[in-house]
ZAMI-476373 format. One record per atom (N, C-alpha, C): x, y, z; atom name; residue number from 1; residue in one letter. Coordinates in steps of 0.001 Angstrom, whole numbers, plus 500000, padded with zeros to 6 digits. Each point is the difference from the previous one (the first is absolute). Example, Ala and Ser with C-alpha at 12.3 -4.5 7.8 and 13.67 -1.06 7.14 Angstrom:
residues 2
{{513190 494310 507800} "N" 1 "a"}
{{499110 501190 500000} "CA" 1 "a"}
{{500900 501200 500000} "C" 1 "a"}
{{499650 501050 499280} "N" 2 "s"}
{{500820 501190 500060} "CA" 2 "s"}
{{499230 501090 500730} "C" 2 "s"}
***
This chain:
residues 54
{{500853 498807 500013} "N" 1 "m"}
{{499139 501208 499995} "CA" 1 "m"}
{{500846 501245 499934} "C" 1 "m"}
{{501131 499978 500716} "N" 2 "g"}
{{500920 501143 500044} "CA" 2 "g"}
{{500556 500362 498611} "C" 2 "g"}
{{500360 499009 499219} "N" 3 "r"}
{{500505 500250 498689} "CA" 3 "r"}
{{498977 500646 499059} "C" 3 "r"}
{{498783 499561 500128} "N" 4 "c"}
{{498911 500508 499155} "CA" 4 "c"}
{{499807 501458 500414} "C" 4 "c"}
{{500021 500370 501220} "N" 5 "r"}
{{499839 501346 500454} "CA" 5 "r"}
{{501127 500890 499478} "C" 5 "r"}
{{501229 499514 500085} "N" 6 "l"}
{{501191 500733 499500} "CA" 6 "l"}
{{499863 500325 498497} "C" 6 "l"}
{{499579 498936 499231} "N" 7 "t"}
{{499833 500231 498577} "CA" 7 "t"}
{{498900 500992 499734} "C" 7 "t"}
{{498918 499951 500690} "N" 8 "k"}
{{498949 501010 499795} "CA" 8 "k"}
{{500455 501334 500370} "C" 8 "k"}
{{500744 500211 501090} "N" 9 "n"}
{{500459 501249 500425} "CA" 9 "n"}
{{500994 500620 499014} "C" 9 "n"}
{{500931 499126 499502} "N" 10 "l"}
{{501024 500445 499016} "CA" 10 "l"}
{{499255 500467 498727} "C" 10 "l"}
{{499019 499273 499568} "N" 11 "g"}
{{499231 500358 498802} "CA" 11 "g"}
{{499370 501398 500157} "C" 11 "g"}
{{499394 500165 501207} "N" 12 "m"}
{{499326 501254 500301} "CA" 12 "m"}
{{501009 501167 500081} "C" 12 "m"}
{{501203 499753 500480} "N" 13 "i"}
{{501007 501012 500150} "CA" 13 "i"}
{{500511 500341 498585} "C" 13 "i"}
{{500183 499052 499125} "N" 14 "l"}
{{500343 500291 498666} "CA" 14 "l"}
{{498984 500659 499207} "C" 14 "l"}
{{498766 499685 500287} "N" 15 "l"}
{{498862 500717 499355} "CA" 15 "l"}
{{499963 501431 500415} "C" 15 "l"}
{{500261 500267 501247} "N" 16 "g"}
{{500040 501342 500547} "CA" 16 "g"}
{{501107 500811 499379} "C" 16 "g"}
{{501176 499378 499868} "N" 17 "i"}
{{501097 500654 499303} "CA" 17 "i"}
{{499682 500300 498520} "C" 17 "i"}
{{499352 499062 499366} "N" 18 "w"}
{{499555 500234 498605} "CA" 18 "w"}
{{499019 501145 499883} "C" 18 "w"}
{{499044 500095 500928} "N" 19 "l"}
{{499042 501053 499928} "CA" 19 "l"}
{{500631 501346 500296} "C" 19 "l"}
{{500885 500105 500926} "N" 20 "i"}
{{500730 501208 500259} "CA" 20 "i"}
{{500833 500434 498822} "C" 20 "i"}
{{500726 499060 499414} "N" 21 "m"}
{{500825 500352 498833} "CA" 21 "m"}
{{499100 500472 498844} "C" 21 "m"}
{{498901 499300 499848} "N" 22 "t"}
{{499088 500372 498875} "CA" 22 "t"}
{{499520 501411 500146} "C" 22 "t"}
{{499782 500439 501238} "N" 23 "g"}
{{499609 501367 500279} "CA" 23 "g"}
{{501138 501034 499906} "C" 23 "g"}
{{501223 499637 500362} "N" 24 "l"}
{{501061 500872 500047} "CA" 24 "l"}
{{500679 500212 498622} "C" 24 "l"}
{{499915 498970 499134} "N" 25 "i"}
{{500723 500135 498727} "CA" 25 "i"}
{{499455 501111 499168} "C" 25 "i"}
{{498703 500194 499798} "N" 26 "p"}
{{499553 501144 499180} "CA" 26 "p"}
{{500107 501288 500839} "C" 26 "p"}
{{499817 499943 501288} "N" 27 "l"}
{{500038 501209 500775} "CA" 27 "l"}
{{501381 500653 500046} "C" 27 "l"}
{{501056 499162 500100} "N" 28 "l"}
{{501390 500496 500021} "CA" 28 "l"}
{{500654 499963 498670} "C" 28 "l"}
{{499318 499591 498968} "N" 29 "h"}
{{500438 499938 498601} "CA" 29 "h"}
{{501256 499039 499957} "C" 29 "h"}
{{499949 498897 500668} "N" 30 "l"}
{{501032 499022 500019} "CA" 30 "l"}
{{499937 499210 498687} "C" 30 "l"}
{{501153 499805 499346} "N" 31 "n"}
{{500056 499256 498784} "CA" 31 "n"}
{{501434 499546 499756} "C" 31 "n"}
{{500150 498668 499966} "N" 32 "f"}
{{501264 499462 499541} "CA" 32 "f"}
{{499805 498685 499304} "C" 32 "f"}
{{501005 499566 499293} "N" 33 "e"}
{{499881 498765 499247} "CA" 33 "e"}
{{499774 498861 500922} "C" 33 "e"}
{{498994 499127 499668} "N" 34 "g"}
{{499737 498841 500795} "CA" 34 "g"}
{{498943 500208 501082} "C" 34 "g"}
{{499475 501276 500164} "N" 35 "l"}
{{499008 500250 501004} "CA" 35 "l"}
{{498765 499147 499833} "C" 35 "l"}
{{499476 499990 498800} "N" 36 "s"}
{{498785 499204 499773} "CA" 36 "s"}
{{500219 498544 500253} "C" 36 "s"}
{{501196 499485 499679} "N" 37 "l"}
{{500288 498576 500280} "CA" 37 "l"}
{{500029 499771 501529} "C" 37 "l"}
{{500637 500879 500756} "N" 38 "i"}
{{499980 499886 501413} "CA" 38 "i"}
{{498733 500014 500621} "C" 38 "i"}
{{499061 500878 499503} "N" 39 "m"}
{{498623 500143 500508} "CA" 39 "m"}
{{499206 498775 499677} "C" 39 "m"}
{{500182 499423 498790} "N" 40 "a"}
{{499292 498802 499628} "CA" 40 "a"}
{{500420 498831 500793} "C" 40 "a"}
{{501245 499791 500273} "N" 41 "i"}
{{500502 498941 500756} "CA" 41 "i"}
{{499486 500091 501444} "C" 41 "i"}
{{500083 501211 500600} "N" 42 "l"}
{{499508 500236 501343} "CA" 42 "l"}
{{498525 499603 500102} "C" 42 "l"}
{{499240 500407 499031} "N" 43 "a"}
{{498564 499669 499984} "CA" 43 "a"}
{{499733 498514 499912} "C" 43 "a"}
{{500739 499288 499150} "N" 44 "i"}
{{499835 498572 499874} "CA" 44 "i"}
{{500385 499266 501213} "C" 44 "i"}
{{501151 500387 500627} "N" 45 "v"}
{{500450 499292 501174} "CA" 45 "v"}
{{499071 500232 501210} "C" 45 "v"}
{{499525 501256 500179} "N" 46 "s"}
{{499110 500274 501101} "CA" 46 "s"}
{{498665 499306 499826} "C" 46 "s"}
{{499484 499955 498806} "N" 47 "g"}
{{498700 499292 499718} "CA" 47 "g"}
{{500178 498509 500213} "C" 47 "g"}
{{501114 499427 499608} "N" 48 "a"}
{{500249 498575 500216} "CA" 48 "a"}
{{500082 499644 501440} "C" 48 "a"}
{{500750 500862 500756} "N" 49 "l"}
{{500102 499731 501469} "CA" 49 "l"}
{{498703 500134 500709} "C" 49 "l"}
{{499170 500965 499609} "N" 50 "i"}
{{498696 500155 500632} "CA" 50 "i"}
{{499116 498711 499698} "C" 50 "i"}
{{500080 499636 498779} "N" 51 "m"}
{{499198 498785 499653} "CA" 51 "m"}
{{500494 498724 500737} "C" 51 "m"}
{{501296 499864 500139} "N" 52 "l"}
{{500501 498822 500722} "CA" 52 "l"}
{{499711 500070 501440} "C" 52 "l"}
{{499809 501177 500532} "N" 53 "g"}
{{499654 500172 501461} "CA" 53 "g"}
{{498580 499660 500347} "C" 53 "g"}
{{499156 499821 498990} "N" 54 "r"}
{{498663 499678 500286} "CA" 54 "r"}
{{499671 498557 500079} "C" 54 "r"}
***
């Protein structure tokens, strides 16, 4: 049960990071090569961890 909870929490933490970054990128005009790839990978990993936690 502890491992499931850790996975779910990690997924939610990554989701929170993704949401914050999604908001800050256009607000601060952040742009660099590979940004969209990083955001896509972060979204996939957080979604997978949340699904595994259920």
